N, C-alpha and C positions, 0 to 999 in steps of 0.2 A: 504494500500500500504506500503510495506517495503521500507524504505529509508536507504541507506548505508551512514555512516558517516566515513570520512577519515580524520585522523589527523596524519601527518607524513611527510616523505621525499618527497612524491609524491603530497603533497598539503593538504589543509584544506578545505574540501567541503562536501556537501551532494549531493547524486546522486541516480539514479535508476541503479541498477546493472543488466546488460544484459549478459547472458551466452556467447554470441558470440561477442558482441560489447564492453564489459567491462562496465565501469561507464559512463553512458550517462546523459545528461541534468544536468550537474554539476552546483551547486550554492555555492558561497563562504560562509563559516561559519562566524559568528560574535562573536569574542571573548568577554568574560566577562571582564570588567575593573578590574584590580587587587584590587582596593579599594572596589569593589562590591562583591568580594568573601567572603563567610562566611563558617563556619563549616569545614567540611572535605576539601572542595576545597581551602579554605584559608590556612589551615594547609599544604596541599600538595604543594601549590604554594610557601609559605614562606620557606618551607623546601628545595625545589628545588633551590630557590634563595640563601638561606644561604649556600648551598653546591656548589654553582657556576655552577649550571645546568640550564642555561638560556633557552636553547632550550626545555628542559623538562617543565620549568615553562611556556613558551609560549604555549606549547601543552595543559597544564592544563587549561590555560585561555580559549582556544578553547573548551575543553571538557566540561567546565562549562558555555559555552556561548549559543548562539542561532543558529538554523539551519532553512532553508526554505525547505519545501516539493517541489520537482521539479514538481509534478503533479498539486497540488492545490494552491501552493504559501503560504500556512499557515506557520507561524513562530512558532517554538516550542523550549523549553528549552531542550537541549540535555541530560544533566544529569538526569533531572526529567523524561523524556520519557524512558531512559534506566532503571532507577530504577523501574518505573511502569511496564515496559515490563518484568522485571526479578524478580519481587516480588514473594516470595513463596506463594503457594496456601494454605490458612488456611482452615481447615475442622472443 
């Protein structure tokens, strides 16, 4: 099942996207605590804070946080799932 992740002006949630109904069965995302960020996430967050971009830093915390599948209620790491789904195929 494909899960839509939204982080922006319209909210921070996971949902099932329906062509006619829009995003249905929304579940709130769980942001990563700033002290738990590491690697690229930590660098992005600290850069946004340094540059006075608090809204961007807040979104980064959600991007590196957790989401819940609306269908099965399993909780997953958003950045890890995105990375896995978009990893190049090695031959």
